[in-house]
C-alpha positions as CSV (number, residue, x, y, z in Angstrom):
1,X,-47.1,-67.7,92.7
2,X,-44.9,-70.0,90.7
3,X,-47.3,-72.9,91.5
4,X,-50.2,-70.9,90.3
5,X,-48.4,-70.0,87.0
6,X,-47.6,-73.6,86.5
7,X,-51.2,-74.7,87.0
8,X,-52.4,-72.0,84.6
9,X,-49.8,-73.1,82.1
10,X,-50.7,-76.8,82.4
11,X,-54.4,-76.0,82.0
12,X,-53.6,-73.9,78.9
13,X,-51.5,-76.7,77.4
14,X,-54.2,-79.3,78.1
15,X,-56.9,-77.1,76.6
16,X,-54.8,-76.6,73.5
17,X,-54.1,-80.3,73.2
18,X,-57.8,-81.2,73.6
19,X,-58.7,-78.6,71.0
20,X,-56.1,-80.0,68.6
21,X,-57.3,-83.5,69.2
22,X,-60.9,-82.5,68.6
23,X,-59.8,-80.8,65.3
24,X,-57.9,-83.9,64.3
25,X,-61.0,-86.2,64.6
26,X,-62.1,-87.1,61.1
27,X,-65.7,-86.7,60.1
28,X,-67.8,-89.3,58.3
29,X,-67.4,-87.3,55.1
30,X,-63.6,-87.2,55.6
31,X,-63.5,-91.0,56.1
32,X,-65.6,-91.6,52.9
33,X,-63.5,-89.2,50.8
34,X,-60.3,-90.8,52.1
35,X,-61.6,-94.1,50.8
36,X,-62.1,-92.7,47.4
37,X,-65.9,-92.6,47.7
38,X,-68.4,-89.7,47.5
39,X,-71.3,-89.0,49.8
40,X,-74.2,-86.8,48.8
41,X,-77.9,-86.5,49.3
42,X,-81.0,-84.4,49.4
43,X,-84.4,-83.9,51.1
44,X,-87.7,-82.8,49.5
45,X,-91.1,-82.2,50.8
46,X,-94.2,-80.1,50.1
47,X,-97.9,-79.7,49.7
48,X,-100.2,-80.5,46.8
49,X,-103.7,-79.1,46.2
50,X,-106.1,-80.8,43.8
51,X,-108.9,-78.4,42.6
52,X,-110.9,-81.6,41.8
53,X,-112.5,-83.3,44.7
54,X,-111.0,-86.8,44.3
55,X,-110.7,-89.1,47.3
56,X,-108.2,-91.2,45.4
57,X,-105.7,-88.3,45.3
58,X,-104.1,-87.0,42.1
59,X,-104.6,-89.2,39.1
60,X,-101.8,-90.4,36.8
61,X,-99.0,-89.7,39.3
62,X,-96.8,-92.3,40.9
63,X,-95.0,-89.5,42.8
64,X,-96.5,-86.5,44.6
65,X,-99.9,-88.2,44.4
66,X,-101.4,-87.2,47.7
67,X,-103.7,-84.2,47.6
68,X,-104.4,-81.6,50.4
69,X,-101.6,-83.0,52.6
70,X,-98.1,-82.1,53.6
71,X,-95.6,-84.8,52.5
72,X,-92.0,-85.8,53.0
73,X,-91.4,-87.0,49.4
74,X,-87.8,-88.1,49.5
75,X,-85.0,-88.1,52.0
76,X,-82.0,-89.6,50.2
77,X,-78.4,-90.5,50.8
78,X,-76.0,-91.8,48.1
79,X,-72.5,-93.3,48.5
80,X,-70.6,-93.8,45.3
81,X,-67.2,-95.0,44.3
82,X,-66.9,-95.3,40.5
83,X,-63.2,-95.3,39.6
84,X,-62.1,-95.2,36.0
85,X,-59.9,-98.2,36.7
86,X,-60.8,-100.9,39.2
87,X,-63.8,-101.9,41.3
88,X,-66.3,-99.7,43.0
89,X,-70.0,-99.5,43.6
90,X,-73.0,-97.4,44.6
91,X,-75.7,-97.6,47.3
92,X,-78.5,-95.1,47.1
93,X,-81.3,-95.1,49.8
94,X,-84.5,-93.2,49.9
95,X,-87.1,-92.7,52.6
96,X,-90.4,-91.0,52.1
97,X,-93.8,-91.2,50.5
98,X,-92.3,-91.7,47.0
99,X,-90.7,-94.9,48.1
100,X,-94.0,-96.6,47.8
101,X,-94.0,-96.0,44.1
102,X,-90.4,-96.9,43.7
103,X,-90.9,-100.2,45.5
104,X,-94.1,-100.8,43.4
105,X,-92.1,-100.5,40.2
106,X,-89.4,-102.7,41.6
107,X,-91.8,-105.5,42.4
108,X,-91.6,-105.5,46.2
109,X,-93.7,-104.2,49.1
110,X,-95.4,-101.0,47.8
111,X,-96.4,-100.0,51.3
112,X,-92.9,-99.5,52.7
113,X,-91.6,-95.9,52.8
114,X,-88.0,-97.1,52.6
115,X,-86.4,-98.1,49.3
116,X,-83.0,-98.8,47.7
117,X,-83.1,-96.9,44.4
118,X,-79.7,-98.2,43.3
119,X,-77.3,-100.9,44.6
120,X,-74.7,-102.1,42.1
121,X,-71.1,-103.2,41.8
122,X,-69.0,-101.2,39.3
123,X,-65.9,-102.1,37.3
124,X,-64.0,-99.6,35.2
125,X,-61.2,-100.0,32.7
126,X,-60.4,-96.8,30.7
127,X,-63.4,-96.1,28.4
128,X,-65.2,-99.3,29.5
129,X,-67.4,-99.5,32.6
130,X,-69.6,-102.4,33.8
131,X,-72.3,-102.4,36.5
132,X,-74.2,-105.2,37.9
133,X,-77.1,-105.1,40.4
134,X,-80.0,-102.6,40.5
135,X,-79.7,-99.4,38.6
136,X,-81.9,-96.7,37.0
137,X,-83.1,-96.8,33.4
138,X,-81.4,-95.2,30.4
139,X,-84.8,-93.8,29.2
140,X,-86.5,-90.5,29.8
141,X,-85.8,-86.8,30.2
142,X,-86.9,-87.1,33.9
143,X,-85.6,-89.2,36.7
144,X,-86.8,-90.7,40.0
145,X,-84.7,-88.3,42.1
146,X,-86.5,-85.0,42.9
147,X,-83.3,-83.0,42.6
148,X,-82.8,-84.1,39.0
149,X,-86.0,-82.6,37.5
150,X,-87.0,-79.1,36.5
151,X,-90.7,-79.7,37.5
152,X,-92.3,-80.9,40.7
153,X,-94.6,-83.4,39.1
154,X,-93.5,-86.1,36.6
155,X,-94.5,-86.2,33.0
156,X,-97.2,-88.5,31.6
157,X,-94.5,-90.3,29.6
158,X,-92.6,-91.0,32.8
159,X,-95.7,-92.4,34.3
160,X,-97.3,-94.3,31.5
161,X,-94.5,-95.5,29.2
162,X,-91.0,-95.4,30.7
163,X,-89.3,-98.0,32.8
164,X,-87.9,-96.9,36.2
165,X,-85.3,-99.3,37.4
166,X,-83.6,-102.5,36.2
167,X,-81.9,-105.5,37.8
168,X,-79.2,-107.0,35.6
169,X,-75.9,-106.1,34.0
170,X,-75.0,-103.0,31.9
171,X,-71.8,-102.2,30.0
172,X,-71.0,-98.7,28.8
173,X,-68.2,-97.7,26.4
174,X,-67.0,-94.2,25.6
175,X,-66.2,-94.5,21.9
176,X,-65.1,-90.9,21.8
177,X,-65.8,-87.6,23.5
178,X,-68.9,-87.4,21.4
179,X,-70.3,-90.9,21.6
180,X,-71.0,-93.4,24.4
181,X,-72.6,-96.8,23.8
182,X,-74.6,-98.9,26.3
183,X,-75.6,-102.6,26.2
184,X,-77.3,-104.4,29.0
185,X,-79.3,-107.5,29.9
186,X,-82.0,-107.2,32.6
187,X,-84.7,-109.3,34.3
188,X,-87.8,-107.3,33.4
189,X,-88.8,-105.3,30.2
190,X,-90.6,-102.3,31.4
191,X,-92.0,-103.0,34.9
192,X,-88.5,-103.1,36.3
193,X,-89.3,-106.0,38.7
194,X,-86.3,-107.5,40.6
195,X,-87.7,-111.0,40.5
196,X,-88.2,-112.5,37.0
197,X,-91.6,-113.8,36.2
198,X,-90.3,-115.7,33.1
199,X,-87.2,-117.2,31.8
200,X,-86.6,-114.6,29.0
201,X,-84.4,-111.6,29.6
202,X,-84.7,-108.0,28.4
203,X,-82.0,-106.4,26.2
204,X,-81.3,-102.7,26.5
205,X,-79.3,-100.8,23.9
206,X,-78.4,-97.1,24.3
207,X,-76.4,-94.4,22.6
208,X,-75.4,-91.1,24.1
209,X,-74.4,-88.5,21.5
210,X,-72.9,-85.0,22.1
211,X,-72.8,-83.2,18.7
212,X,-71.5,-80.0,20.3
213,X,-70.7,-78.6,23.8
214,X,-74.3,-77.3,24.1
215,X,-76.3,-80.1,22.7
216,X,-77.0,-83.8,23.6
217,X,-79.0,-86.7,22.1
218,X,-79.8,-90.0,23.9
219,X,-81.5,-93.0,22.3
220,X,-82.4,-96.1,24.2
221,X,-84.2,-99.3,23.1
222,X,-85.7,-102.1,25.3
223,X,-86.8,-105.5,24.0
224,X,-88.1,-108.2,26.3
225,X,-90.9,-110.3,27.6
226,X,-93.4,-109.7,30.5
227,X,-95.6,-112.3,32.0
228,X,-99.3,-111.6,32.1
229,X,-100.4,-112.7,35.6
230,X,-98.0,-115.7,35.2
231,X,-100.2,-117.1,32.4
232,X,-98.9,-115.7,29.1
233,X,-95.6,-114.2,28.0
234,X,-96.1,-111.0,26.1
235,X,-93.5,-109.2,24.0
236,X,-92.6,-105.6,25.0
237,X,-90.7,-103.2,22.9
238,X,-89.9,-99.7,23.9
239,X,-87.9,-96.8,22.3
240,X,-87.0,-93.5,23.9
241,X,-85.3,-90.4,22.4
242,X,-84.2,-87.4,24.4
243,X,-82.6,-84.3,22.8
244,X,-81.5,-81.1,24.5
245,X,-80.0,-77.8,23.3
246,X,-78.6,-75.1,25.5
247,X,-79.5,-72.1,23.3
248,X,-77.7,-69.6,25.5
249,X,-76.7,-69.2,29.1
250,X,-80.3,-68.7,30.2
251,X,-82.4,-70.8,27.8
252,X,-82.5,-74.6,27.4
253,X,-84.9,-76.7,25.2
254,X,-85.6,-80.4,25.7
255,X,-87.7,-82.8,23.7
256,X,-88.6,-86.4,24.7
257,X,-90.3,-89.0,22.4
258,X,-91.5,-92.4,23.6
259,X,-93.1,-95.4,21.9
260,X,-94.1,-98.5,23.9
261,X,-95.6,-101.6,22.3
262,X,-97.2,-104.2,24.7
263,X,-98.1,-107.2,22.5
264,X,-101.9,-107.9,22.3
265,X,-102.5,-105.2,24.9
266,X,-101.7,-101.6,24.1
267,X,-99.5,-99.1,22.4
268,X,-98.4,-95.8,24.0
269,X,-96.7,-93.0,22.1
270,X,-96.1,-89.3,22.8
271,X,-94.0,-86.2,23.0
272,X,-93.0,-84.0,25.9
273,X,-91.3,-80.6,25.4
274,X,-89.6,-78.5,28.0
275,X,-88.6,-74.9,28.0
276,X,-86.2,-74.1,30.9
277,X,-85.3,-70.4,31.5
278,X,-82.9,-69.0,34.1
279,X,-83.9,-65.4,34.8
280,X,-81.0,-64.9,37.2
281,X,-78.9,-66.9,39.6
282,X,-81.8,-67.2,42.1
283,X,-84.9,-67.5,39.9
284,X,-85.8,-69.9,37.1
285,X,-88.9,-71.3,35.3
286,X,-89.7,-74.5,33.5
287,X,-92.6,-74.9,31.1
288,X,-93.6,-78.5,30.1
289,X,-96.2,-79.5,27.6
290,X,-96.9,-83.0,26.3
291,X,-99.3,-85.1,24.3
292,X,-99.8,-88.9,24.7
293,X,-101.9,-91.4,22.7
294,X,-103.0,-94.7,24.2
295,X,-104.3,-97.4,21.8
296,X,-105.8,-100.6,23.3
297,X,-106.2,-104.0,21.7
298,X,-108.8,-105.3,24.1
299,X,-111.7,-103.3,22.7
300,X,-111.4,-100.4,25.1
301,X,-111.6,-97.0,23.5
302,X,-108.4,-95.3,22.5
303,X,-107.5,-92.2,24.5
304,X,-105.5,-89.0,23.9
305,X,-104.2,-87.1,27.0
306,X,-102.2,-84.0,27.4
307,X,-100.9,-81.7,30.1
308,X,-99.3,-78.3,30.6
309,X,-97.1,-77.6,33.6
310,X,-95.4,-74.3,34.7
311,X,-92.9,-74.4,37.6
312,X,-91.0,-71.6,39.2
313,X,-87.9,-72.2,41.3
314,X,-86.4,-69.7,43.8
315,X,-82.9,-70.4,45.1
316,X,-81.9,-68.0,48.0
317,X,-78.9,-70.3,48.7
318,X,-77.0,-72.6,46.4
319,X,-78.2,-75.8,48.1
320,X,-81.8,-74.8,48.8
321,X,-84.7,-74.2,46.3
322,X,-88.4,-73.3,46.9
323,X,-90.6,-74.5,44.0
324,X,-94.1,-73.4,43.0
325,X,-96.1,-75.3,40.3
326,X,-99.4,-75.2,38.5
327,X,-100.5,-78.1,36.2
328,X,-103.6,-78.9,34.1
329,X,-104.3,-82.4,32.7
330,X,-106.8,-83.0,29.9
331,X,-108.3,-86.2,28.3
332,X,-109.8,-85.7,24.9
333,X,-111.8,-88.9,25.1
334,X,-113.6,-90.2,28.2
335,X,-113.9,-88.7,31.6
336,X,-111.1,-90.2,33.7
337,X,-111.0,-87.6,36.5
338,X,-113.2,-87.6,39.6
339,X,-114.7,-84.3,40.9
340,X,-117.0,-85.1,43.8
341,X,-120.0,-87.0,42.4
342,X,-119.1,-86.0,38.8
343,X,-116.5,-87.2,36.3
344,X,-114.5,-84.6,34.4
345,X,-112.2,-84.6,31.5
346,X,-109.6,-82.3,33.2
347,X,-107.7,-82.0,36.5
348,X,-106.0,-78.9,37.9
349,X,-103.3,-79.2,40.6
350,X,-101.2,-76.7,42.4
351,X,-98.0,-77.6,44.4
352,X,-95.3,-76.1,46.5
353,X,-92.1,-77.9,47.4
354,X,-88.8,-77.3,49.3
355,X,-85.6,-79.0,48.1
356,X,-82.4,-79.1,50.1
357,X,-79.2,-80.8,48.8
358,X,-75.9,-81.6,50.5
């Protein structure tokens, strides 16, 4: 009897020890946090339906461009350590259909479904921070990451005018709580290519202004040179302005203006306006409207294009959102959209997407 009790007691102690040992094992997240870094990510995927019959897919879209097909758009993981004082860095990886567009803008293989959105070394010293490597642009109201936008599809300005990523060095300085200044030198003006196709560099200048706790203004300027098929260096100038106002707890207004001048080639200018409304904790809506003008120097006819997009987001859980969108694009001049054997001046697309963050 005593032997049986001893065996039972030994088993209980061993089980408790094993349980305590299992609980003591650190997770990957624990290890990363202990090192002073942060780990986060997201996954997004959905379905697009083009009411036009266009075998090329959905026009004027670098992302979510496939029609009548389910897609894994982005599966991303990001590891960051950006201390206020000292060295750190960021590595941001994305797998999915959208990586083909990301790589295309970067200047590498546009077929691969794997991309490194950002990879840079960071140094901080009080209000000053410096990053060097590959990083996203200062410009635009929208971003490459699916989780950072209020709509499923990207704006015309995002597609036609704005740069995406840069390779170079950027310094940022917090002058005050209301003003932050940025100054950088990059390889490529607007294309965002990693490899330089000329000796000239692109200068970026940016200002982030917060006049009040519920309003923000960001201005960025890029001035550089792009090579035209390696034959001729063309000056490129680009200015971007984004302003936002949180009118109340539910309503946000955003306005984005762009002007891009490609020497001896074209000029692109336009506005995009956003009305974001939070009906309740679970339900929101975003209405976007924009107008873009393209002027060409090669004799091609100028073109005005516009689009209206309405997106609803339903969030049953804090880290999951189901999105539903309808969008109509129109071209005032020309017939750029294919519809079977015909050419049309409009394109209508519906989309649904699921977004999970962690």
